CHARMM-style PDB file with segment names, atoms N, HN, CA, C and O in Angstrom:
ATOM      1  N   MET     1     296.223 103.689-176.575  1.00  0.00      PROA
ATOM      2  CA  MET     1     297.496 103.797-177.256  1.00  0.00      PROA
ATOM      3  C   MET     1     298.160 105.120-176.862  1.00  0.00      PROA
ATOM      4  O   MET     1     297.556 106.183-177.002  1.00  0.00      PROA
ATOM      5  N   LYS     2     299.365 105.058-176.384  1.00  0.00      PROA
ATOM      6  HN  LYS     2     299.856 104.194-176.270  1.00  0.00      PROA
ATOM      7  CA  LYS     2     300.095 106.239-175.942  1.00  0.00      PROA
ATOM      8  C   LYS     2     300.807 106.892-177.116  1.00  0.00      PROA
ATOM      9  O   LYS     2     301.496 106.224-177.888  1.00  0.00      PROA
ATOM     10  N   GLN     3     300.635 108.208-177.245  1.00  0.00      PROA
ATOM     11  HN  GLN     3     300.076 108.750-176.618  1.00  0.00      PROA
ATOM     12  CA  GLN     3     301.339 108.932-178.293  1.00  0.00      PROA
ATOM     13  C   GLN     3     302.689 109.386-177.772  1.00  0.00      PROA
ATOM     14  O   GLN     3     302.810 109.797-176.618  1.00  0.00      PROA
ATOM     15  N   ASN     4     303.689 109.312-178.608  1.00  0.00      PROA
ATOM     16  HN  ASN     4     303.591 108.977-179.546  1.00  0.00      PROA
ATOM     17  CA  ASN     4     305.035 109.724-178.235  1.00  0.00      PROA
ATOM     18  C   ASN     4     305.297 111.104-178.830  1.00  0.00      PROA
ATOM     19  O   ASN     4     305.855 111.217-179.922  1.00  0.00      PROA
ATOM     20  N   HSD     5     304.888 112.168-178.102  1.00  0.00      PROA
ATOM     21  HN  HSD     5     304.435 112.076-177.216  1.00  0.00      PROA
ATOM     22  CA  HSD     5     305.082 113.528-178.592  1.00  0.00      PROA
ATOM     23  C   HSD     5     306.492 114.005-178.291  1.00  0.00      PROA
ATOM     24  O   HSD     5     307.011 113.799-177.194  1.00  0.00      PROA
ATOM     25  N   MET     6     307.090 114.630-179.253  1.00  0.00      PROA
ATOM     26  HN  MET     6     306.668 114.797-180.144  1.00  0.00      PROA
ATOM     27  CA  MET     6     308.385 115.265-179.068  1.00  0.00      PROA
ATOM     28  C   MET     6     308.165 116.515-178.237  1.00  0.00      PROA
ATOM     29  O   MET     6     307.227 117.271-178.490  1.00  0.00      PROA
ATOM     30  N   THR     7     308.996 116.734-177.276  1.00  0.00      PROA
ATOM     31  HN  THR     7     309.758 116.120-177.071  1.00  0.00      PROA
ATOM     32  CA  THR     7     308.897 117.935-176.459  1.00  0.00      PROA
ATOM     33  C   THR     7     310.043 118.868-176.817  1.00  0.00      PROA
ATOM     34  O   THR     7     311.215 118.510-176.700  1.00  0.00      PROA
ATOM     35  N   TYR     8     309.690 120.054-177.250  1.00  0.00      PROA
ATOM     36  HN  TYR     8     308.737 120.344-177.345  1.00  0.00      PROA
ATOM     37  CA  TYR     8     310.673 121.058-177.643  1.00  0.00      PROA
ATOM     38  C   TYR     8     310.814 122.098-176.544  1.00  0.00      PROA
ATOM     39  O   TYR     8     309.855 122.420-175.842  1.00  0.00      PROA
ATOM     40  N   ARG     9     312.023 122.614-176.409  1.00  0.00      PROA
ATOM     41  HN  ARG     9     312.802 122.353-176.979  1.00  0.00      PROA
ATOM     42  CA  ARG     9     312.271 123.673-175.433  1.00  0.00      PROA
ATOM     43  C   ARG     9     313.297 124.640-176.013  1.00  0.00      PROA
ATOM     44  O   ARG     9     314.028 124.314-176.948  1.00  0.00      PROA
ATOM     45  N   VAL    10     313.330 125.823-175.439  1.00  0.00      PROA
ATOM     46  HN  VAL    10     312.737 126.088-174.679  1.00  0.00      PROA
ATOM     47  CA  VAL    10     314.251 126.873-175.872  1.00  0.00      PROA
ATOM     48  C   VAL    10     315.591 126.672-175.171  1.00  0.00      PROA
ATOM     49  O   VAL    10     315.641 126.310-173.996  1.00  0.00      PROA
ATOM     50  N   TYR    11     316.660 126.910-175.899  1.00  0.00      PROA
ATOM     51  HN  TYR    11     316.618 127.204-176.854  1.00  0.00      PROA
ATOM     52  CA  TYR    11     317.992 126.912-175.280  1.00  0.00      PROA
ATOM     53  C   TYR    11     318.758 128.130-175.772  1.00  0.00      PROA
ATOM     54  O   TYR    11     318.480 128.659-176.848  1.00  0.00      PROA
ATOM     55  N   LEU    12     319.719 128.568-174.977  1.00  0.00      PROA
ATOM     56  HN  LEU    12     319.945 128.138-174.103  1.00  0.00      PROA
ATOM     57  CA  LEU    12     320.552 129.712-175.329  1.00  0.00      PROA
ATOM     58  C   LEU    12     321.761 129.209-176.095  1.00  0.00      PROA
ATOM     59  O   LEU    12     322.575 128.454-175.563  1.00  0.00      PROA
ATOM     60  N   ASP    13     321.876 129.628-177.344  1.00  0.00      PROA
ATOM     61  HN  ASP    13     321.215 130.242-177.777  1.00  0.00      PROA
ATOM     62  CA  ASP    13     322.989 129.240-178.208  1.00  0.00      PROA
ATOM     63  C   ASP    13     324.100 130.266-178.017  1.00  0.00      PROA
ATOM     64  O   ASP    13     324.002 131.387-178.516  1.00  0.00      PROA
ATOM     65  N   GLN    14     325.148 129.893-177.302  1.00  0.00      PROA
ATOM     66  HN  GLN    14     325.228 128.983-176.897  1.00  0.00      PROA
ATOM     67  CA  GLN    14     326.228 130.813-176.960  1.00  0.00      PROA
ATOM     68  C   GLN    14     327.447 130.651-177.859  1.00  0.00      PROA
ATOM     69  O   GLN    14     328.524 131.146-177.529  1.00  0.00      PROA
ATOM     70  N   ALA    15     327.294 129.965-178.989  1.00  0.00      PROA
ATOM     71  HN  ALA    15     326.419 129.562-179.258  1.00  0.00      PROA
ATOM     72  CA  ALA    15     328.424 129.654-179.856  1.00  0.00      PROA
ATOM     73  C   ALA    15     329.112 130.899-180.405  1.00  0.00      PROA
ATOM     74  O   ALA    15     330.331 130.897-180.574  1.00  0.00      PROA
ATOM     75  N   SER    16     328.374 131.942-180.683  1.00  0.00      PROA
ATOM     76  HN  SER    16     327.383 131.944-180.546  1.00  0.00      PROA
ATOM     77  CA  SER    16     328.967 133.164-181.215  1.00  0.00      PROA
ATOM     78  C   SER    16     328.085 134.347-180.823  1.00  0.00      PROA
ATOM     79  O   SER    16     326.979 134.182-180.308  1.00  0.00      PROA
ATOM     80  N   LEU    17     328.606 135.533-181.082  1.00  0.00      PROA
ATOM     81  HN  LEU    17     329.504 135.667-181.500  1.00  0.00      PROA
ATOM     82  CA  LEU    17     327.857 136.739-180.740  1.00  0.00      PROA
ATOM     83  C   LEU    17     327.087 137.240-181.938  1.00  0.00      PROA
ATOM     84  O   LEU    17     327.596 137.119-183.052  1.00  0.00      PROA
ATOM     85  N   PRO    18     325.922 137.782-181.796  1.00  0.00      PROA
ATOM     86  CA  PRO    18     325.215 137.889-180.518  1.00  0.00      PROA
ATOM     87  C   PRO    18     324.669 136.526-180.102  1.00  0.00      PROA
ATOM     88  O   PRO    18     324.414 135.656-180.934  1.00  0.00      PROA
ATOM     89  N   GLN    19     324.499 136.368-178.793  1.00  0.00      PROA
ATOM     90  HN  GLN    19     324.706 137.076-178.117  1.00  0.00      PROA
ATOM     91  CA  GLN    19     323.904 135.134-178.301  1.00  0.00      PROA
ATOM     92  C   GLN    19     322.452 135.091-178.761  1.00  0.00      PROA
ATOM     93  O   GLN    19     321.730 136.085-178.683  1.00  0.00      PROA
ATOM     94  N   MET    20     322.043 133.931-179.238  1.00  0.00      PROA
ATOM     95  HN  MET    20     322.630 133.124-179.302  1.00  0.00      PROA
ATOM     96  CA  MET    20     320.687 133.777-179.753  1.00  0.00      PROA
ATOM     97  C   MET    20     320.060 132.527-179.161  1.00  0.00      PROA
ATOM     98  O   MET    20     320.745 131.666-178.609  1.00  0.00      PROA
ATOM     99  N   TYR    21     318.756 132.449-179.286  1.00  0.00      PROA
ATOM    100  HN  TYR    21     318.199 133.149-179.734  1.00  0.00      PROA
ATOM    101  CA  TYR    21     318.018 131.301-178.782  1.00  0.00      PROA
ATOM    102  C   TYR    21     317.712 130.337-179.910  1.00  0.00      PROA
ATOM    103  O   TYR    21     317.525 130.730-181.062  1.00  0.00      PROA
ATOM    104  N   GLY    22     317.668 129.082-179.552  1.00  0.00      PROA
ATOM    105  HN  GLY    22     317.821 128.763-178.617  1.00  0.00      PROA
ATOM    106  CA  GLY    22     317.316 128.026-180.481  1.00  0.00      PROA
ATOM    107  C   GLY    22     316.299 127.109-179.832  1.00  0.00      PROA
ATOM    108  O   GLY    22     315.876 127.328-178.697  1.00  0.00      PROA
ATOM    109  N   ILE    23     315.913 126.079-180.571  1.00  0.00      PROA
ATOM    110  HN  ILE    23     316.256 125.901-181.493  1.00  0.00      PROA
ATOM    111  CA  ILE    23     314.965 125.081-180.072  1.00  0.00      PROA
ATOM    112  C   ILE    23     315.630 123.718-180.127  1.00  0.00      PROA
ATOM    113  O   ILE    23     316.274 123.362-181.113  1.00  0.00      PROA
ATOM    114  N   GLN    24     315.463 122.966-179.053  1.00  0.00      PROA
ATOM    115  HN  GLN    24     314.939 123.255-178.252  1.00  0.00      PROA
ATOM    116  CA  GLN    24     315.951 121.588-179.055  1.00  0.00      PROA
ATOM    117  C   GLN    24     314.854 120.678-178.539  1.00  0.00      PROA
ATOM    118  O   GLN    24     313.985 121.076-177.763  1.00  0.00      PROA
ATOM    119  N   GLY    25     314.928 119.444-179.000  1.00  0.00      PROA
ATOM    120  HN  GLY    25     315.633 119.121-179.631  1.00  0.00      PROA
ATOM    121  CA  GLY    25     313.944 118.455-178.578  1.00  0.00      PROA
ATOM    122  C   GLY    25     314.628 117.212-178.069  1.00  0.00      PROA
ATOM    123  O   GLY    25     315.844 117.053-178.180  1.00  0.00      PROA
ATOM    124  N   ARG    26     313.823 116.337-177.508  1.00  0.00      PROA
ATOM    125  HN  ARG    26     312.836 116.467-177.417  1.00  0.00      PROA
ATOM    126  CA  ARG    26     314.365 115.059-177.046  1.00  0.00      PROA
ATOM    127  C   ARG    26     314.967 114.317-178.229  1.00  0.00      PROA
ATOM    128  O   ARG    26     314.496 114.449-179.359  1.00  0.00      PROA
ATOM    129  N   GLY    27     315.996 113.546-177.971  1.00  0.00      PROA
ATOM    130  HN  GLY    27     316.378 113.438-177.054  1.00  0.00      PROA
ATOM    131  CA  GLY    27     316.629 112.773-179.029  1.00  0.00      PROA
ATOM    132  C   GLY    27     317.723 113.528-179.757  1.00  0.00      PROA
ATOM    133  O   GLY    27     318.288 113.018-180.724  1.00  0.00      PROA
ATOM    134  N   GLY    28     318.032 114.745-179.304  1.00  0.00      PROA
ATOM    135  HN  GLY    28     317.573 115.159-178.518  1.00  0.00      PROA
ATOM    136  CA  GLY    28     319.149 115.484-179.873  1.00  0.00      PROA
ATOM    137  C   GLY    28     318.840 116.400-181.035  1.00  0.00      PROA
ATOM    138  O   GLY    28     319.738 117.083-181.529  1.00  0.00      PROA
ATOM    139  N   VAL    29     317.583 116.438-181.494  1.00  0.00      PROA
ATOM    140  HN  VAL    29     316.853 115.884-181.093  1.00  0.00      PROA
ATOM    141  CA  VAL    29     317.251 117.354-182.587  1.00  0.00      PROA
ATOM    142  C   VAL    29     317.383 118.777-182.069  1.00  0.00      PROA
ATOM    143  O   VAL    29     316.920 119.095-180.974  1.00  0.00      PROA
ATOM    144  N   ARG    30     318.025 119.638-182.874  1.00  0.00      PROA
ATOM    145  HN  ARG    30     318.401 119.380-183.764  1.00  0.00      PROA
ATOM    146  CA  ARG    30     318.312 120.994-182.417  1.00  0.00      PROA
ATOM    147  C   ARG    30     318.437 121.924-183.623  1.00  0.00      PROA
ATOM    148  O   ARG    30     319.057 121.582-184.630  1.00  0.00      PROA
ATOM    149  N   VAL    31     317.835 123.102-183.498  1.00  0.00      PROA
ATOM    150  HN  VAL    31     317.331 123.380-182.680  1.00  0.00      PROA
ATOM    151  CA  VAL    31     318.009 124.163-184.489  1.00  0.00      PROA
ATOM    152  C   VAL    31     318.399 125.407-183.713  1.00  0.00      PROA
ATOM    153  O   VAL    31     317.635 125.886-182.875  1.00  0.00      PROA
ATOM    154  N   GLY    32     319.572 125.927-183.985  1.00  0.00      PROA
ATOM    155  HN  GLY    32     320.193 125.538-184.665  1.00  0.00      PROA
ATOM    156  CA  GLY    32     320.087 127.068-183.244  1.00  0.00      PROA
ATOM    157  C   GLY    32     319.965 128.374-183.990  1.00  0.00      PROA
ATOM    158  O   GLY    32     319.588 128.425-185.161  1.00  0.00      PROA
ATOM    159  N   ARG    33     320.302 129.442-183.263  1.00  0.00      PROA
ATOM    160  HN  ARG    33     320.608 129.401-182.312  1.00  0.00      PROA
ATOM    161  CA  ARG    33     320.388 130.789-183.804  1.00  0.00      PROA
ATOM    162  C   ARG    33     319.112 131.213-184.538  1.00  0.00      PROA
ATOM    163  O   ARG    33     319.147 131.642-185.691  1.00  0.00      PROA
ATOM    164  N   ILE    34     317.993 131.077-183.834  1.00  0.00      PROA
ATOM    165  HN  ILE    34     317.965 130.728-182.898  1.00  0.00      PROA
ATOM    166  CA  ILE    34     316.708 131.461-184.421  1.00  0.00      PROA
ATOM    167  C   ILE    34     316.443 132.942-184.223  1.00  0.00      PROA
ATOM    168  O   ILE    34     316.080 133.639-185.170  1.00  0.00      PROA
ATOM    169  N   SER    35     316.621 133.434-182.991  1.00  0.00      PROA
ATOM    170  HN  SER    35     316.916 132.868-182.221  1.00  0.00      PROA
ATOM    171  CA  SER    35     316.317 134.828-182.681  1.00  0.00      PROA
ATOM    172  C   SER    35     316.981 135.217-181.367  1.00  0.00      PROA
ATOM    173  O   SER    35     317.317 134.357-180.553  1.00  0.00      PROA
ATOM    174  N   THR    36     317.166 136.522-181.167  1.00  0.00      PROA
ATOM    175  HN  THR    36     316.892 137.220-181.828  1.00  0.00      PROA
ATOM    176  CA  THR    36     317.659 137.027-179.880  1.00  0.00      PROA
ATOM    177  C   THR    36     316.514 137.225-178.889  1.00  0.00      PROA
ATOM    178  O   THR    36     316.756 137.511-177.716  1.00  0.00      PROA
ATOM    179  N   ASP    37     315.283 137.076-179.343  1.00  0.00      PROA
ATOM    180  HN  ASP    37     315.086 136.843-180.295  1.00  0.00      PROA
ATOM    181  CA  ASP    37     314.086 137.288-178.530  1.00  0.00      PROA
ATOM    182  C   ASP    37     313.594 135.960-177.952  1.00  0.00      PROA
ATOM    183  O   ASP    37     313.037 135.128-178.668  1.00  0.00      PROA
ATOM    184  N   PHE    38     313.808 135.775-176.648  1.00  0.00      PROA
ATOM    185  HN  PHE    38     314.261 136.451-176.066  1.00  0.00      PROA
ATOM    186  CA  PHE    38     313.407 134.530-175.988  1.00  0.00      PROA
ATOM    187  C   PHE    38     311.919 134.255-176.155  1.00  0.00      PROA
ATOM    188  O   PHE    38     311.528 133.136-176.487  1.00  0.00      PROA
ATOM    189  N   GLN    39     311.082 135.276-175.924  1.00  0.00      PROA
ATOM    190  HN  GLN    39     311.400 136.185-175.654  1.00  0.00      PROA
ATOM    191  CA  GLN    39     309.628 135.086-175.979  1.00  0.00      PROA
ATOM    192  C   GLN    39     309.174 134.611-177.354  1.00  0.00      PROA
ATOM    193  O   GLN    39     308.292 133.760-177.465  1.00  0.00      PROA
ATOM    194  N   GLU    40     309.772 135.157-178.384  1.00  0.00      PROA
ATOM    195  HN  GLU    40     310.488 135.848-178.294  1.00  0.00      PROA
ATOM    196  CA  GLU    40     309.426 134.775-179.753  1.00  0.00      PROA
ATOM    197  C   GLU    40     309.743 133.298-180.001  1.00  0.00      PROA
ATOM    198  O   GLU    40     308.923 132.567-180.556  1.00  0.00      PROA
ATOM    199  N   VAL    41     310.926 132.869-179.590  1.00  0.00      PROA
ATOM    200  HN  VAL    41     311.592 133.463-179.139  1.00  0.00      PROA
ATOM    201  CA  VAL    41     311.340 131.478-179.788  1.00  0.00      PROA
ATOM    202  C   VAL    41     310.520 130.553-178.890  1.00  0.00      PROA
ATOM    203  O   VAL    41     310.182 129.440-179.291  1.00  0.00      PROA
ATOM    204  N   ASN    42     310.202 131.004-177.691  1.00  0.00      PROA
ATOM    205  HN  ASN    42     310.476 131.908-177.365  1.00  0.00      PROA
ATOM    206  CA  ASN    42     309.390 130.197-176.790  1.00  0.00      PROA
ATOM    207  C   ASN    42     307.991 129.966-177.360  1.00  0.00      PROA
ATOM    208  O   ASN    42     307.451 128.865-177.250  1.00  0.00      PROA
ATOM    209  N   ARG    43     307.403 130.996-177.965  1.00  0.00      PROA
ATOM    210  HN  ARG    43     307.841 131.890-178.054  1.00  0.00      PROA
ATOM    211  CA  ARG    43     306.090 130.831-178.596  1.00  0.00      PROA
ATOM    212  C   ARG    43     306.162 129.802-179.725  1.00  0.00      PROA
ATOM    213  O   ARG    43     305.252 128.989-179.889  1.00  0.00      PROA
ATOM    214  N   LEU    44     307.237 129.841-180.496  1.00  0.00      PROA
ATOM    215  HN  LEU    44     307.976 130.501-180.363  1.00  0.00      PROA
ATOM    216  CA  LEU    44     307.404 128.868-181.574  1.00  0.00      PROA
ATOM    217  C   LEU    44     307.527 127.455-181.007  1.00  0.00      PROA
ATOM    218  O   LEU    44     306.907 126.528-181.527  1.00  0.00      PROA
ATOM    219  N   ALA    45     308.314 127.281-179.954  1.00  0.00      PROA
ATOM    220  HN  ALA    45     308.818 128.034-179.532  1.00  0.00      PROA
ATOM    221  CA  ALA    45     308.472 125.963-179.324  1.00  0.00      PROA
ATOM    222  C   ALA    45     307.127 125.463-178.797  1.00  0.00      PROA
ATOM    223  O   ALA    45     306.803 124.285-178.948  1.00  0.00      PROA
ATOM    224  N   GLN    46     306.343 126.348-178.182  1.00  0.00      PROA
ATOM    225  HN  GLN    46     306.606 127.305-178.060  1.00  0.00      PROA
ATOM    226  CA  GLN    46     305.029 125.956-177.671  1.00  0.00      PROA
ATOM    227  C   GLN    46     304.101 125.525-178.796  1.00  0.00      PROA
ATOM    228  O   GLN    46     303.338 124.571-178.646  1.00  0.00      PROA
ATOM    229  N   CYS    47     304.165 126.227-179.919  1.00  0.00      PROA
ATOM    230  HN  CYS    47     304.785 127.002-180.041  1.00  0.00      PROA
ATOM    231  CA  CYS    47     303.348 125.838-181.077  1.00  0.00      PROA
ATOM    232  C   CYS    47     303.757 124.459-181.601  1.00  0.00      PROA
ATOM    233  O   CYS    47     302.907 123.642-181.953  1.00  0.00      PROA
ATOM    234  N   CYS    48     305.047 124.218-181.646  1.00  0.00      PROA
ATOM    235  HN  CYS    48     305.738 124.882-181.360  1.00  0.00      PROA
ATOM    236  CA  CYS    48     305.546 122.911-182.088  1.00  0.00      PROA
ATOM    237  C   CYS    48     305.064 121.813-181.151  1.00  0.00      PROA
ATOM    238  O   CYS    48     304.667 120.739-181.603  1.00  0.00      PROA
ATOM    239  N   ASN    49     305.097 122.077-179.853  1.00  0.00      PROA
ATOM    240  HN  ASN    49     305.420 122.950-179.486  1.00  0.00      PROA
ATOM    241  CA  ASN    49     304.616 121.104-178.875  1.00  0.00      PROA
ATOM    242  C   ASN    49     303.113 120.876-179.007  1.00  0.00      PROA
ATOM    243  O   ASN    49     302.650 119.736-178.975  1.00  0.00      PROA
ATOM    244  N   SER    50     302.364 121.946-179.154  1.00  0.00      PROA
ATOM    245  HN  SER    50     302.740 122.872-179.180  1.00  0.00      PROA
ATOM    246  CA  SER    50     300.902 121.839-179.263  1.00  0.00      PROA
ATOM    247  C   SER    50     300.490 121.038-180.490  1.00  0.00      PROA
ATOM    248  O   SER    50     299.518 120.282-180.457  1.00  0.00      PROA
ATOM    249  N   ALA    51     301.232 121.211-181.557  1.00  0.00      PROA
ATOM    250  HN  ALA    51     302.021 121.825-181.583  1.00  0.00      PROA
ATOM    251  CA  ALA    51     300.914 120.513-182.803  1.00  0.00      PROA
ATOM    252  C   ALA    51     301.454 119.091-182.836  1.00  0.00      PROA
ATOM    253  O   ALA    51     301.135 118.328-183.748  1.00  0.00      PROA
ATOM    254  N   GLY    52     302.273 118.726-181.846  1.00  0.00      PROA
ATOM    255  HN  GLY    52     302.532 119.346-181.105  1.00  0.00      PROA
ATOM    256  CA  GLY    52     302.882 117.395-181.863  1.00  0.00      PROA
ATOM    257  C   GLY    52     303.828 117.233-183.046  1.00  0.00      PROA
ATOM    258  O   GLY    52     303.891 116.176-183.672  1.00  0.00      PROA
ATOM    259  N   LEU    53     304.560 118.300-183.337  1.00  0.00      PROA
ATOM    260  HN  LEU    53     304.510 119.159-182.828  1.00  0.00      PROA
ATOM    261  CA  LEU    53     305.428 118.332-184.511  1.00  0.00      PROA
ATOM    262  C   LEU    53     306.474 117.229-184.489  1.00  0.00      PROA
ATOM    263  O   LEU    53     307.154 117.028-183.483  1.00  0.00      PROA
ATOM    264  N   SER    54     306.598 116.526-185.584  1.00  0.00      PROA
ATOM    265  HN  SER    54     306.045 116.690-186.402  1.00  0.00      PROA
ATOM    266  CA  SER    54     307.628 115.503-185.740  1.00  0.00      PROA
ATOM    267  C   SER    54     308.982 116.192-185.886  1.00  0.00      PROA
ATOM    268  O   SER    54     309.075 117.246-186.515  1.00  0.00      PROA
ATOM    269  N   PRO    55     310.030 115.605-185.310  1.00  0.00      PROA
ATOM    270  CA  PRO    55     311.348 116.232-185.403  1.00  0.00      PROA
ATOM    271  C   PRO    55     311.861 116.372-186.838  1.00  0.00      PROA
ATOM    272  O   PRO    55     312.708 117.224-187.104  1.00  0.00      PROA
ATOM    273  N   ILE    56     311.372 115.566-187.747  1.00  0.00      PROA
ATOM    274  HN  ILE    56     310.684 114.873-187.530  1.00  0.00      PROA
ATOM    275  CA  ILE    56     311.846 115.691-189.131  1.00  0.00      PROA
ATOM    276  C   ILE    56     311.362 116.978-189.790  1.00  0.00      PROA
ATOM    277  O   ILE    56     311.889 117.383-190.826  1.00  0.00      PROA
ATOM    278  N   HSD    57     310.357 117.624-189.189  1.00  0.00      PROA
ATOM    279  HN  HSD    57     309.929 117.295-188.347  1.00  0.00      PROA
ATOM    280  CA  HSD    57     309.812 118.861-189.752  1.00  0.00      PROA
ATOM    281  C   HSD    57     310.298 120.120-189.046  1.00  0.00      PROA
ATOM    282  O   HSD    57     309.980 121.225-189.484  1.00  0.00      PROA
ATOM    283  N   LEU    58     311.058 119.982-187.971  1.00  0.00      PROA
ATOM    284  HN  LEU    58     311.317 119.084-187.615  1.00  0.00      PROA
ATOM    285  CA  LEU    58     311.463 121.153-187.185  1.00  0.00      PROA
ATOM    286  C   LEU    58     312.245 122.166-188.016  1.00  0.00      PROA
ATOM    287  O   LEU    58     311.954 123.360-187.954  1.00  0.00      PROA
ATOM    288  N   ALA    59     313.214 121.723-188.778  1.00  0.00      PROA
ATOM    289  HN  ALA    59     313.450 120.753-188.828  1.00  0.00      PROA
ATOM    290  CA  ALA    59     314.030 122.654-189.571  1.00  0.00      PROA
ATOM    291  C   ALA    59     313.175 123.432-190.570  1.00  0.00      PROA
ATOM    292  O   ALA    59     313.407 124.622-190.782  1.00  0.00      PROA
ATOM    293  N   ASP    60     312.190 122.774-191.186  1.00  0.00      PROA
ATOM    294  HN  ASP    60     312.002 121.807-191.014  1.00  0.00      PROA
ATOM    295  CA  ASP    60     311.311 123.462-192.137  1.00  0.00      PROA
ATOM    296  C   ASP    60     310.436 124.502-191.441  1.00  0.00      PROA
ATOM    297  O   ASP    60     310.227 125.597-191.964  1.00  0.00      PROA
ATOM    298  N   VAL    61     309.928 124.156-190.264  1.00  0.00      PROA
ATOM    299  HN  VAL    61     310.097 123.267-189.839  1.00  0.00      PROA
ATOM    300  CA  VAL    61     309.098 125.096-189.510  1.00  0.00      PROA
ATOM    301  C   VAL    61     309.918 126.318-189.101  1.00  0.00      PROA
ATOM    302  O   VAL    61     309.439 127.448-189.191  1.00  0.00      PROA
ATOM    303  N   VAL    62     311.138 126.094-188.657  1.00  0.00      PROA
ATOM    304  HN  VAL    62     311.527 125.176-188.584  1.00  0.00      PROA
ATOM    305  CA  VAL    62     312.006 127.215-188.266  1.00  0.00      PROA
ATOM    306  C   VAL    62     312.335 128.075-189.477  1.00  0.00      PROA
ATOM    307  O   VAL    62     312.339 129.302-189.378  1.00  0.00      PROA
ATOM    308  N   GLU    63     312.605 127.461-190.600  1.00  0.00      PROA
ATOM    309  HN  GLU    63     312.601 126.464-190.680  1.00  0.00      PROA
ATOM    310  CA  GLU    63     312.891 128.229-191.821  1.00  0.00      PROA
ATOM    311  C   GLU    63     311.694 129.105-192.207  1.00  0.00      PROA
ATOM    312  O   GLU    63     311.867 130.275-192.550  1.00  0.00      PROA
ATOM    313  N   ASP    64     310.496 128.550-192.153  1.00  0.00      PROA
ATOM    314  HN  ASP    64     310.356 127.599-191.875  1.00  0.00      PROA
ATOM    315  CA  ASP    64     309.289 129.345-192.435  1.00  0.00      PROA
ATOM    316  C   ASP    64     309.140 130.478-191.425  1.00  0.00      PROA
ATOM    317  O   ASP    64     308.774 131.594-191.795  1.00  0.00      PROA
ATOM    318  N   PHE    65     309.419 130.202-190.166  1.00  0.00      PROA
ATOM    319  HN  PHE    65     309.716 129.295-189.865  1.00  0.00      PROA
ATOM    320  CA  PHE    65     309.335 131.208-189.112  1.00  0.00      PROA
ATOM    321  C   PHE    65     310.316 132.355-189.387  1.00  0.00      PROA
ATOM    322  O   PHE    65     309.963 133.523-189.224  1.00  0.00      PROA
ATOM    323  N   ARG    66     311.522 132.033-189.794  1.00  0.00      PROA
ATOM    324  HN  ARG    66     311.809 131.085-189.927  1.00  0.00      PROA
ATOM    325  CA  ARG    66     312.530 133.063-190.074  1.00  0.00      PROA
ATOM    326  C   ARG    66     312.113 133.946-191.248  1.00  0.00      PROA
ATOM    327  O   ARG    66     312.434 135.134-191.274  1.00  0.00      PROA
ATOM    328  N   ARG    67     311.415 133.385-192.199  1.00  0.00      PROA
ATOM    329  HN  ARG    67     311.155 132.420-192.177  1.00  0.00      PROA
ATOM    330  CA  ARG    67     311.008 134.134-193.379  1.00  0.00      PROA
ATOM    331  C   ARG    67     309.778 135.003-193.136  1.00  0.00      PROA
ATOM    332  O   ARG    67     309.476 135.890-193.935  1.00  0.00      PROA
ATOM    333  N   SER    68     309.072 134.754-192.044  1.00  0.00      PROA
ATOM    334  HN  SER    68     309.318 134.034-191.395  1.00  0.00      PROA
ATOM    335  CA  SER    68     307.831 135.517-191.804  1.00  0.00      PROA
ATOM    336  C   SER    68     308.106 136.829-191.094  1.00  0.00      PROA
ATOM    337  OT1 SER    68     307.177 137.588-190.818  1.00  0.00      PROA
TER     338      SER     68
END
């Protein structure tokens, strides 16, 4: 049985200044303006991928990340 894992990646959110990085996944799920630090956001995206995070939980994970 093949698992359908969501793949998340970092994108540069240029909507306003300062430019910040966000995470987007297949299917259009996207959370922007997470941090100005690419490496920090990339580590979060990798953790989401490793855990096979469902897109319905992405916003909650990002919110927890912002509070930490």
